[in-house]
C-alpha positions in Angstrom: 2.6 -79.4 -28.5 2.1 -81.4 -31.7 -0.4 -83.8 -30.0 -2.3 -80.8 -28.5 -2.8 -79.3 -32.1 -4.2 -82.7 -33.3 -6.6 -82.9 -30.4 -7.7 -79.2 -30.9 -8.4 -79.8 -34.6 -10.3 -83.0 -33.8 -12.3 -81.1 -31.1 -13.2 -78.3 -33.6 -14.2 -80.8 -36.2 -16.4 -82.6 -33.6 -18.1 -79.4 -32.5 -18.8 -78.3 -36.1 -20.1 -81.7 -37.1 -22.2 -81.9 -34.0 -23.7 -78.4 -34.7 -24.4 -79.3 -38.3 -26.1 -82.6 -37.3 -28.0 -81.0 -34.5 -29.9 -78.7 -36.9 -33.6 -79.7 -36.7 -35.2 -79.4 -40.1 -38.7 -80.6 -39.1 -41.3 -78.0 -39.8 -41.7 -75.7 -36.9 -38.4 -76.5 -35.2 -36.8 -73.1 -35.7 -34.1 -72.4 -33.2 -33.0 -69.3 -31.3 -29.6 -69.6 -33.0 -31.2 -69.2 -36.4 -33.2 -66.2 -35.3 -30.2 -64.6 -33.7 -28.0 -65.0 -36.8 -27.1 -61.5 -38.1 -25.5 -62.4 -41.5 -24.3 -65.3 -43.5 -20.7 -66.0 -42.5 -19.9 -67.3 -46.0 -21.6 -64.5 -47.9 -22.0 -61.4 -45.7 -23.5 -59.4 -48.6 -26.6 -61.7 -48.9 -29.9 -60.1 -47.8 -31.4 -63.5 -47.0 -30.3 -67.2 -46.9 -32.2 -70.4 -47.4 -31.4 -72.3 -44.2 -33.1 -75.5 -45.5 -34.8 -76.7 -48.6 -36.4 -80.0 -49.3 -37.9 -80.6 -52.7 -39.4 -84.1 -53.3 -40.9 -85.1 -56.7 -42.6 -88.5 -56.9 -45.4 -90.3 -58.8 -48.7 -91.3 -57.2 -51.1 -93.7 -58.8 -54.9 -93.4 -58.7 -57.0 -96.0 -60.4 -59.4 -93.5 -61.8 -56.9 -91.1 -63.3 -53.5 -93.0 -63.5 -50.2 -91.5 -62.4 -50.0 -88.0 -61.1 -46.8 -86.0 -60.4 -46.6 -84.9 -56.7 -44.1 -82.2 -55.6 -43.6 -81.6 -51.9 -41.9 -78.3 -51.1 -40.5 -77.3 -47.7 -38.3 -74.2 -47.3 -36.9 -72.3 -44.3 -35.4 -68.8 -45.1 -33.6 -66.3 -42.9 -34.3 -62.6 -43.6 -31.4 -60.4 -42.7 -32.5 -57.0 -44.0 -35.4 -55.1 -45.6 -33.9 -55.8 -49.0 -34.6 -59.5 -48.2 -38.3 -59.0 -47.7 -38.9 -59.9 -51.4 -38.2 -63.5 -50.4 -41.2 -63.5 -48.1 -43.5 -63.5 -51.1 -43.9 -67.0 -52.7 -45.4 -67.7 -56.2 -46.3 -71.1 -57.6 -47.2 -71.2 -61.3 -50.0 -73.7 -62.1 -50.8 -75.1 -65.5 -54.3 -75.9 -66.9 -55.3 -77.7 -70.1 -58.4 -76.0 -71.4 -59.2 -78.8 -73.8 -59.4 -81.5 -71.1 -60.2 -79.3 -68.1 -57.3 -80.9 -66.2 -55.2 -78.5 -64.1 -52.5 -78.4 -61.5 -53.4 -77.6 -57.9 -51.6 -76.5 -54.8 -52.7 -78.0 -51.5 -51.6 -78.6 -47.9 -50.1 -75.1 -47.4 -48.6 -74.4 -44.0 -46.6 -71.2 -43.5 -45.2 -69.5 -40.4 -43.1 -66.5 -39.6 -40.8 -66.7 -36.5 -39.5 -63.6 -34.6 -37.5 -63.3 -31.5 -39.2 -61.0 -29.0 -38.0 -60.6 -25.5 -35.8 -63.7 -25.8 -38.9 -65.8 -26.8 -39.8 -67.2 -30.2 -43.1 -65.7 -31.4 -44.9 -67.4 -34.3 -47.2 -65.7 -36.9 -49.1 -68.2 -39.0 -50.4 -67.5 -42.5 -54.2 -67.6 -42.8 -55.9 -69.3 -45.7 -57.5 -65.9 -46.6 -54.1 -64.5 -47.2 -53.4 -66.6 -50.3 -54.3 -65.3 -53.7 -54.8 -66.7 -57.2 -54.5 -64.7 -60.4 -54.6 -65.6 -64.1 -51.3 -65.2 -65.9 -52.4 -66.4 -69.4 -54.9 -68.8 -71.0 -52.9 -71.7 -69.8 -51.4 -70.6 -66.5 -52.5 -69.1 -63.2 -50.5 -68.3 -60.2 -51.0 -69.0 -56.5 -49.3 -66.4 -54.3 -48.9 -65.7 -50.7 -46.9 -63.2 -48.6 -45.6 -64.3 -45.2 -47.1 -62.3 -42.2 -45.2 -60.1 -39.7 -41.9 -60.2 -41.5 -39.1 -58.1 -40.0 -35.4 -57.8 -40.2 -34.1 -61.0 -38.5 -37.3 -63.1 -39.1 -37.1 -66.7 -40.2 -39.9 -67.8 -42.5 -41.0 -71.4 -43.2 -43.5 -72.8 -45.5 -44.5 -76.2 -47.0 -47.0 -77.2 -49.6 -47.8 -79.9 -52.2 -48.0 -79.2 -55.9 -50.1 -81.8 -57.6 -50.1 -82.3 -61.4 -52.1 -84.7 -63.6 -49.6 -84.2 -66.4 -47.4 -87.2 -65.7 -45.3 -86.6 -68.8 -43.9 -83.4 -67.4 -41.5 -82.6 -64.6 -40.9 -78.9 -64.1 -37.4 -77.6 -64.3 -35.9 -77.7 -60.8 -33.6 -74.9 -59.7 -30.5 -76.0 -57.8 -29.4 -72.4 -57.2 -31.2 -69.3 -56.0 -30.2 -65.6 -56.0 -29.4 -66.0 -52.3 -27.2 -68.7 -50.7 -28.6 -72.1 -49.7 -27.1 -73.7 -46.6 -28.7 -77.1 -47.0 -30.9 -78.6 -49.6 -32.1 -82.1 -50.5 -33.8 -82.6 -53.9 -35.1 -86.0 -54.7 -36.9 -87.1 -57.8 -38.6 -90.6 -57.9 -39.7 -91.8 -61.3 -41.5 -95.1 -62.1 -39.8 -97.4 -64.6 -42.5 -96.7 -67.1 -41.3 -93.2 -67.7 -37.9 -92.7 -69.3 -36.6 -89.1 -68.7 -33.2 -87.7 -69.7 -32.0 -85.4 -66.9 -30.0 -82.4 -68.1 -28.0 -80.4 -65.5 -27.1 -76.9 -66.4 -25.1 -74.1 -64.8 -21.7 -74.1 -63.1 -22.3 -75.9 -59.8 -20.5 -79.0 -60.9 -22.9 -81.4 -59.2 -24.5 -84.7 -60.1 -27.2 -86.8 -58.3 -26.8 -90.0 -56.4 -28.8 -92.8 -58.1 -30.7 -95.5 -56.3 -33.8 -97.7 -56.8 -36.8 -98.7 -54.8 -40.0 -100.7 -55.4 -43.6 -99.6 -55.8 -47.0 -101.2 -56.1 -50.1 -100.4 -58.0 -53.3 -101.7 -56.5 -56.2 -102.1 -58.9 -59.5 -104.0 -59.2 -60.5 -106.2 -62.2 -64.2 -106.5 -62.8 -65.5 -109.7 -64.6 -69.0 -110.8 -65.7 -70.2 -114.4 -65.8 -73.3 -115.9 -67.5 -74.8 -115.3 -70.9 -77.5 -113.3 -72.6 -79.9 -116.2 -71.9 -79.2 -116.4 -68.1 -78.6 -114.1 -65.2 -75.2 -112.6 -65.2 -73.1 -111.9 -62.1 -70.3 -109.5 -61.6 -67.2 -110.3 -59.6 -64.3 -108.1 -58.5 -60.8 -109.2 -58.0 -58.0 -107.1 -56.3 -54.7 -107.2 -58.1 -51.2 -105.8 -57.5 -48.6 -104.8 -60.0 -45.0 -104.3 -58.8 -42.7 -101.8 -60.4 -39.3 -100.3 -59.9 -38.8 -96.6 -59.0 -35.6 -94.8 -60.2 -34.4 -92.3 -57.6 -32.1 -89.3 -58.1 -31.0 -87.4 -55.0 -29.1 -84.0 -54.9 -27.8 -83.6 -51.4 -26.1 -80.2 -51.3 -24.6 -77.9 -48.7 -23.5 -74.2 -49.0 -24.8 -73.6 -52.5 -23.5 -70.1 -53.5 -25.9 -67.4 -54.7 -26.2 -66.7 -58.4 -24.9 -63.1 -58.3 -26.3 -60.5 -60.7 -23.5 -59.3 -63.1 -23.4 -56.6 -65.7 -23.7 -57.4 -69.4 -25.6 -60.7 -69.1 -28.4 -61.5 -71.5 -30.4 -63.5 -69.0 -29.0 -64.7 -65.6 -31.4 -67.7 -65.7 -29.4 -69.2 -68.6 -26.6 -69.8 -66.2 -28.5 -70.8 -63.0 -27.8 -74.2 -61.7 -30.8 -76.3 -62.5 -31.9 -79.8 -63.7 -34.4 -80.4 -66.5 -36.1 -83.8 -67.0 -36.7 -84.3 -70.7 -39.2 -87.1 -71.4 -38.0 -89.7 -74.0 -40.7 -92.3 -73.9 -43.5 -93.9 -71.9 -43.8 -97.7 -71.8 -46.7 -99.1 -69.7 -47.1 -102.9 -69.1 -48.6 -104.7 -72.1 -48.6 -101.5 -74.1 -46.6 -100.1 -77.0 -43.9 -97.5 -76.5 -45.1 -93.8 -76.7 -42.0 -92.0 -78.0 -41.7 -88.3 -76.9 -38.1 -87.7 -78.0 -38.1 -84.6 -80.2 -35.7 -82.7 -82.4 -35.6 -79.1 -83.6 -37.0 -80.4 -86.9 -40.0 -82.0 -85.2 -40.6 -78.8 -83.1 -40.5 -76.6 -86.2 -42.9 -78.9 -88.1 -45.3 -79.0 -85.2 -45.4 -75.2 -84.9 -45.6 -74.7 -88.7 -48.6 -77.1 -89.0 -50.6 -75.1 -86.4 -53.5 -73.2 -88.0 -52.3 -70.1 -86.1 -48.9 -70.2 -87.9 -48.4 -71.8 -91.3 -52.0 -71.2 -92.4 -51.7 -67.5 -91.6 -48.8 -67.1 -94.1 -50.9 -68.6 -97.0 -53.7 -66.0 -96.6 -53.2 -63.1 -99.1 -56.6 -61.8 -100.2 -56.9 -59.2 -97.4 -53.9 -57.2 -98.6 -54.0 -57.7 -102.4 -55.6 -54.3 -103.1 -52.9 -52.3 -101.3 -49.8 -54.2 -102.2 -49.3 -52.7 -105.7 -49.3 -49.2 -104.3 -46.8 -50.2 -101.6 -44.2 -51.4 -104.0 -44.9 -48.9 -106.8 -41.6 -47.3 -107.9 -39.4 -50.0 -106.2 -37.2 -51.2 -109.0 -35.3 -53.9 -107.2 -36.2 -56.7 -104.8 -34.2 -55.1 -102.0 -36.2 -51.8 -102.5 -39.4 -53.8 -102.5 -38.4 -55.5 -99.2 -37.7 -52.1 -97.6 -41.0 -50.7 -98.9 -43.1 -53.5 -97.6 -41.3 -53.6 -94.3 -41.8 -49.9 -93.9 -45.5 -50.2 -94.8 -46.2 -53.0 -92.2 -44.1 -51.3 -89.6 -46.0 -48.0 -89.9 -49.5 -49.3 -90.7 -49.6 -52.0 -88.0 -49.5 -51.3 -84.2 -48.1 -53.9 -81.9 -50.3 -54.6 -78.8 -47.3 -55.5 -76.7 -48.0 -59.3 -76.7 -45.3 -61.8 -77.6 -46.2 -65.1 -79.3 -45.2 -67.4 -82.1 -48.9 -68.0 -82.9 -51.3 -65.4 -84.1 -53.8 -63.9 -81.7 -56.4 -62.2 -83.8 -55.2 -63.8 -87.1 -53.6 -61.8 -89.8 -56.8 -60.9 -91.6 -58.5 -59.4 -88.5 -55.2 -57.9 -87.3 -54.9 -56.1 -90.7 -58.4 -54.8 -90.4 -57.9 -53.6 -86.9 -54.4 -52.3 -87.6 -53.2 -54.0 -84.4 -52.0 -57.4 -83.3 -49.4 -59.5 -81.5 -45.9 -60.3 -82.7 -47.0 -63.2 -84.9 -50.0 -61.3 -86.4 -47.6 -58.6 -87.6 -44.5 -60.5 -88.7 -46.4 -63.5 -90.3 -48.3 -60.8 -92.3 -44.9 -59.4 -93.4 -43.7 -62.8 -94.5 -46.9 -63.3 -96.5 -46.6 -60.0 -98.3 -43.0 -60.6 -99.2 -43.8 -64.0 -100.6 -46.6 -62.5 -102.7 -44.2 -60.2 -104.6 -41.9 -63.2 -105.3 -39.3 -62.6 -102.6 -38.0 -65.7 -100.8 -39.3 -65.1 -97.3 -39.7 -67.4 -94.2 -40.6 -66.9 -90.6 -37.8 -67.3 -88.0 -38.7 -68.6 -84.5 -36.7 -67.0 -81.7 -36.6 -66.9 -77.9 -36.4 -63.3 -76.6 -33.6 -62.3 -74.2 -36.0 -62.3 -71.2 -37.2 -65.8 -72.1 -33.8 -67.4 -72.0 -31.9 -69.6 -74.5 -33.7 -72.8 -75.5 -31.0 -75.4 -74.7 -33.0 -78.4 -75.8 -35.7 -79.0 -78.5 -39.0 -77.8 -77.1 -41.9 -75.8 -78.5 -42.0 -73.8 -75.3 -38.4 -72.7 -75.9 -39.6 -70.2 -78.6 -41.9 -67.3 -77.7 -41.6 -65.0 -80.6 -41.4 -65.0 -84.4 -39.7 -62.6 -86.9 -39.5 -62.5 -90.7 -36.7 -63.1 -93.1 -36.0 -62.2 -96.7 -33.4 -63.8 -99.0 -31.8 -61.4 -101.5 -28.7 -62.4 -103.5 -28.1 -65.4 -101.2 -28.0 -63.0 -98.2 -30.5 -63.4 -95.3 -32.2 -60.1 -94.1 -33.9 -60.3 -90.7 -37.0 -58.2 -90.1 -39.2 -57.3 -87.1 -42.0 -54.8 -87.9 -43.3 -54.6 -84.3 -41.1 -51.7 -83.4 -41.5 -48.3 -85.1 -37.7 -47.7 -85.1 -36.2 -51.0 -86.1 -34.7 -51.5 -89.6 -33.9 -54.4 -91.8 -31.1 -56.3 -90.1 -31.5 -54.0 -87.1 -33.8 -56.0 -84.9 -35.2 -54.8 -81.5 -32.7 -55.6 -78.8 -35.1 -58.1 -77.2 -34.6 -60.3 -80.3 -30.8 -60.5 -80.1 -30.5 -63.9 -78.3 -28.0 -66.3 -79.7 -29.9 -68.0 -82.5 -33.3 -68.5 -84.2 -34.7 -71.2 -86.4 -35.8 -70.4 -89.9 -38.9 -72.4 -90.9 -39.4 -73.5 -94.5 -42.6 -74.1 -96.4 -42.9 -77.7 -95.3 -41.8 -77.1 -91.7 -38.1 -77.9 -92.2 -35.8 -75.7 -90.2 -32.3 -74.3 -90.1 -30.5 -72.5 -87.3 -29.9 -68.8 -87.9 -27.4 -66.7 -85.9 -28.9 -63.5 -84.4 -25.7 -61.9 -83.3 -24.9 -58.4 -84.7 -21.7 -58.2 -86.7 -21.5 -54.5 -87.4 -20.4 -51.6 -85.2 -22.8 -49.0 -83.8 -21.0 -45.7 -83.3 -21.3 -42.6 -81.1 -19.2 -39.6 -82.1 -18.8 -36.7 -79.7 -17.1 -33.4 -80.4 -16.9 -30.8 -77.6 -15.5 -27.3 -77.9 -15.2 -25.7 -74.6 -13.6 -22.9 -72.5 -12.2 -23.8 -69.1 -12.8 -20.8 -66.9 -10.6 -19.8 -63.9 -13.4 -20.7 -61.5 -13.4 -24.3 -62.7 -16.5 -24.1 -64.8 -16.9 -25.0 -68.5 -18.7 -23.2 -71.3 -19.0 -24.5 -74.8 -20.7 -26.5 -77.5 -21.3 -30.2 -77.9 -22.3 -32.3 -80.9 -23.3 -36.0 -80.6 -23.8 -38.3 -83.6 -25.4 -41.7 -83.2 -25.9 -44.5 -85.8 -27.2 -48.0 -86.0 -28.2 -49.3 -82.5 -27.2 -46.1 -80.8 -29.7 -44.3 -83.0 -32.3 -47.0 -82.4 -31.9 -46.6 -78.7 -32.1 -42.8 -78.9 -35.4 -43.0 -80.8 -37.0 -45.6 -78.5 -35.9 -43.8 -75.4 -36.6 -40.2 -76.4 -39.0 -39.8 -79.4 -42.1 -40.3 -77.2 -41.2 -37.5 -74.7 -41.1 -33.8 -75.2 -37.9 -31.9 -75.9 -38.1 -30.2 -72.5 -38.3 -33.5 -70.7 -35.4 -34.8 -72.8 -33.3 -31.8 -72.0 -34.0 -32.1 -68.3 -32.9 -35.7 -68.5 -29.7 -34.7 -70.3 -28.9 -31.9 -67.9 -29.3 -34.3 -64.9 -27.0 -36.8 -66.7 -24.2 -34.2 -66.9 -24.4 -33.0 -63.3 -27.0 -30.1 -63.6 -25.5 -28.8 -66.8 -27.3 -25.8 -68.3 -28.3 -26.4 -72.0 -29.4 -24.0 -74.6 -29.7 -23.7 -78.4 -30.6 -27.4 -78.8 -31.1 -28.8 -82.3 -31.5 -32.4 -83.6 -31.6 -33.9 -87.1 -32.9 -37.2 -88.4 -34.7 -37.9 -85.2 -37.5 -39.7 -87.1 -35.7 -40.5 -90.3 -34.8 -44.2 -90.1 -31.6 -45.4 -91.7 -29.8 -42.2 -91.1 -27.6 -41.1 -88.2 -29.1 -38.8 -85.5 -27.1 -35.6 -84.8 -27.8 -33.3 -81.9 -26.0 -30.2 -80.9 -26.3 -27.6 -78.1 -24.5 -25.0 -76.0 -23.8 -25.8 -72.4 -22.4 -24.5 -69.1 -21.5 -26.7 -66.2 -19.9 -25.8 -62.9 -17.3 -27.5 -60.7 -15.3 -29.4 -63.4 -11.9 -28.5 -61.9 -10.2 -28.3 -58.5 -8.5 -25.0 -57.7 -5.8 -25.4 -55.1 -3.5 -22.4 -54.5 -2.2 -21.2 -57.9 -2.9 -24.5 -59.6 -5.9 -26.0 -61.4 -6.5 -29.8 -61.6 -9.0 -31.3 -64.0 -9.8 -34.5 -65.9 -9.2 -33.8 -69.6 -12.1 -36.2 -70.3 -14.2 -33.7 -68.3 -17.8 -34.9 -67.8 -17.4 -37.7 -70.4 -14.9 -39.7 -68.2 -15.7 -43.3 -67.3 -15.6 -43.4 -63.5 -16.4 -47.0 -62.6 -15.3 -50.4 -63.8 -18.4 -52.5 -64.4 -16.5 -55.7 -63.8 -15.6 -56.2 -60.2 -15.9 -59.9 -59.4 -12.7 -61.9 -59.3 -13.8 -64.5 -61.8 -16.8 -65.1 -64.1 -18.2 -68.3 -65.5 -20.5 -67.0 -68.2 -20.2 -64.8 -71.3 -20.1 -61.0 -71.3 -22.9 -59.8 -73.6 -22.7 -56.3 -74.9 -25.8 -56.9 -77.1 -24.1 -55.4 -80.1 -20.5 -54.3 -81.1 -19.8 -50.6 -80.6 -17.3 -47.8 -80.9 -17.2 -44.5 -79.1 -15.1 -41.6 -80.3 -14.7 -38.4 -78.3 -12.8 -35.3 -79.4 -12.5 -32.5 -76.8 -11.0 -29.1 -77.7 -10.3 -27.2 -74.5 -9.3 -23.5 -74.4 -7.3 -22.9 -71.3 -8.0 -20.0 -68.9 -5.9 -16.9 -69.4 -2.9 -16.6 -67.1 -2.4 -20.3 -66.8 0.0 -22.7 -68.5 0.1 -26.5 -68.8 2.4 -28.0 -66.1 1.7 -31.7 -66.8 -0.7 -33.9 -68.7 -1.5 -37.7 -68.6 0.7 -39.9 -70.7 -0.9 -41.3 -73.9 -2.2 -44.9 -73.7 -3.1 -47.6 -76.3 -4.8 -50.8 -75.2 -5.9 -53.8 -77.3 -7.8 -56.9 -76.2 -6.8 -60.3 -77.6 -7.9 -61.3 -81.0 -8.9 -57.7 -81.9 -11.9 -58.0 -79.6 -11.6 -54.3 -78.5 -9.3 -51.3 -78.3 -8.8 -48.1 -76.4 -6.8 -45.0 -77.4 -6.1 -41.9 -75.2 -4.0 -39.0 -76.5 -3.5 -35.4 -75.5 -1.8 -32.6 -77.4 -1.4 -29.1 -76.0 0.1 -25.7 -76.6 0.2 -22.5 -74.6 -3.5 -21.7 -75.0 -5.4 -24.9 -75.7 -5.5 -28.7 -75.4 -6.9 -31.4 -77.7 -8.1 -34.7 -76.1 -8.8 -37.8 -78.2 -10.5 -40.8 -76.6 -11.6 -43.8 -78.6 -12.9 -47.1 -77.3 -14.4 -50.0 -79.2 -15.8 -53.5 -78.6 -15.7 -55.4 -81.8 -17.7 -58.4 -80.6 -21.1 -58.5 -79.0 -20.3 -61.6 -76.9 -17.0 -62.1 -75.1 -16.0 -65.6 -73.8 -15.5 -65.9 -70.0 -12.0 -67.1 -70.7 -11.2 -63.5 -71.6 -12.8 -62.0 -68.5 -9.5 -61.2 -66.8 -8.3 -59.4 -69.8 -11.6 -57.5 -70.2 -11.6 -56.6 -66.5 -8.1 -55.2 -66.7 -8.9 -53.4 -69.9 -11.7 -51.5 -68.2 -9.6 -50.9 -65.1 -6.9 -49.2 -67.1 -9.5 -47.2 -69.0 -11.1 -45.9 -65.8 -7.6 -45.2 -64.3 -6.4 -43.3 -67.3 -9.6 -41.1 -67.6 -9.4 -40.2 -64.0 -5.9 -38.8 -64.3 -5.6 -35.0 -64.0 -4.1 -32.2 -66.1 -2.2 -29.7 -63.9 -2.3 -26.1 -64.9 -0.2 -23.5 -63.0 -0.3 -19.7 -63.1 2.1 -18.0 -65.4 
């Protein structure tokens, strides 16, 4: 029996190995087994799977232009459901240098969709007329195509060559997608003349296999003989230069998908990827060209741009209005607030990001509109003019990711700062509802770099360290039919008030009330009032009367209802077993709910949920739940807080359990029985 088990295990191993090795990854060799596959065995929730991916980067030498970076891409993807159709659209970003007219190109595109119809494989090939180019910015355009005849169960396959004349740059290579990858081979071949520092990010715990090969450059030398007094002749001599190529190969199987999770600033920050950072170039018989950079060098380069530092030094265009703006402001802090409020209300953001000005501060001021840099560099300039220490702060917005390594492209945005009594105040005047030290949420992304007058820089944390509160008071009558009638008052401050103004100030009151009624299960709202809706720096308070049905279950002579009524948390946002990256709440918060419930006549309290107090480690958060009752009424106090905006993944288990217990407690029922 023992020998039989050994032979069986060996046979299974042989079959699995044979099947894996029998996969044909040549373009066009899609199998019936791949088309018949209904789901990914290792990730049944995936809407699609990359069956095979080959990504090969190498350098090609042309005598007329020198080295070019060639990237060959080949991907085969299985589509399981309609939700996976998005993976049938492919985008390739292409860079162009307007100063030299050099640009990246995509060539050699082949793309086919395979379907199983009547037991036979049917191919649908992409036509050249079905590819599109569109301009993304002054420096980028995008080539896009959508695979034809895609259905549930299709396999799509495409390959193309991306050619770049910019030999100093290798694009960041993703090692992980939002869907699983069964097999991928990524190979990067770099001539010895280029020294790159590869940096692997993410949580895949992988490293490349290193090897070397040889390469040749063929070129022709042209020489002249003779003199100015005699006929000259030209001779050509073919030459060859040998060099070494350094090869890095990632050979990976069963790469898990990067799953979307709640409370993440940007999932791409945690995606498995490799970035090749150029350190230097050393051609034969030439000096070293050093490309290694630091944050200081990055800051200096940006500051020296005419669309950055020079914009701060321009002051003439606003000198006539500045005295009126600060009139009556007796202290520096009041002047800062006055100037910030003026720029915020006078200027209109056109929606464009940028660390460099678009129109330039002078034209932007005249037009009363501009991009981020036009507005915030103008703010820096005005603050400097009145004698306040003010500097620009470079940041990367949340959707742009966190710049892990020194690079100019890492920053896409600039805000202002003011230093008062050795305290830094951060300012962004692009949003009509932001405040000093209350930046738009897009800005709250780890750290920024404050840029001094000479281009020197210092890292500035962007994390919020104060609580934003929401206080709710509800006075309600529970009726014997299970409905509720009463009054509610909500008070919001800091980021809660900021969010309220951004989400609701541009819509009519009727539209807002309709949204509110839908939020609370078709609640009927009347007598609505709101204060400080447009008064920045003060809490917003709203109150209204309401009626809402079906808030209790009536079974026989008993009534069952949640004492948290329609304010109960019903779902734990944290469901995965483990987590590798931080939990980002954007800002610290505290919610306090006081519910005063008058019980229906003829009923008494039979039982209530027990009180509960929870605390996360290191005072990161807390939850309190308490009920007191008498013969006619019940008071419910619920308080929850998160005292840090970012929670380490080492505390994920505790946080998950914290929310589980909150949901469990708020779902517990009060039981009323007839007297």
